[in-house]
N, C-alpha and C positions, 0 to 999 in steps of 0.2 A: 504494500500500500504506500502511496506517495502523498505527502502533504506539501503542496507547492510553496507555502510560505515558510516551511521548516526544512532544516538540513539535519540528517541523522548524524550523530557523533558517537554512537555506541552500536554494538552488535550483540547477538545472543551469547557469544563466548565471553565477552566482558561482563555482561549481566550475571552469567553463571559463576564467573570468578568472584564477583562481589558476593553473591549468595553463599558460596562455599567459604569465603574468607570471613564473612560476618557470622556464619553459623559456627565456625571454629573459634571465633573471638571469645576471649575470656570474660568480656563484659556483656551485660544485657542491654541491648539498645532497642528502640522502637523505630519503625519506619512507616512511610506512606508513599504513595505514588500518584501521579497525575496522568490521565489518559490523554494523549495528544489529539485523538479523534473526537471523543465525547466531552472532554474537559472535566471528567469526573475525577475527584480527589478522594482516594480511599480513606478509610478510617486508619488511625494509628494501629500498628500491629507489631507484635514482638517475635513472631515465628518466622525465622528465615528459611528453615528447612522445608516445611510443608506448604507454607503460604506464598513465599516468594520464589516461584518456579514456573516453568512453562514458557509460554510465548511472551517475549518481552518487547515485541515490535511496536507496541503502542505506548510505551512509557516515555512521556515527555520529560519527567524528572522523578527522581527518587530523593526523598528527604530522610535523613537519619538523625534522630534526636539523641543527644547525650546529656548526662547529668552534671558533668563538671569538666574542667580543663584537662585533667589527666585522661579521662575517657575520650574527649575530643581529639587530643593529640594521638592517642592510640588508634582511633578510627581513621584519622587523616593519614597516619603512617601506613596503615594497612591498605588504604585506597591508593596511596602513592605507589605502592609496589605493583598495583594493577594498571596504573597510569590512566586514570579516568578523568573526564572533564567535569569540573565542578567548582564550587565555592563554599565558603562558610558564612553563615549568618547567625551570629549569636551562638545558641546551643544547638543549632541545626546545620548539618552538612548536606549540601544539595549536589547530587550527581545528575548531569544532564544526559538525556537520551536523544533529545532534539534541541536545536537552537533555531531562533528565527534567522532567516537568510542574511539579514543585515547585521547580525550580532557576531562578534568574535567570541571565542571560547577560551577559557583558561583551564589549565589542568591542575589538579590538587598536588 
């Protein structure tokens, strides 16, 4: 599926790497996603293994919420090993699946 105003910056392999890394992470984080097609934002969820899997093609972004600076640094370091596009916003780390065509993207 193609969304003409957006550019894909992730693929299923990268999403699966995030799923596996966060499932193996020693801290408990919660996450939610936004669907690029429907604009639906999921509820916050803490299950990486069973709930964050499958077809990732419609994920506009993934937000990962952390409790403190130590957790934030640990999650950022984990995501840096995967080399994913994203940014931090307070206690939330946002990973982009799509960006608008006119926007540049930074990597964590």
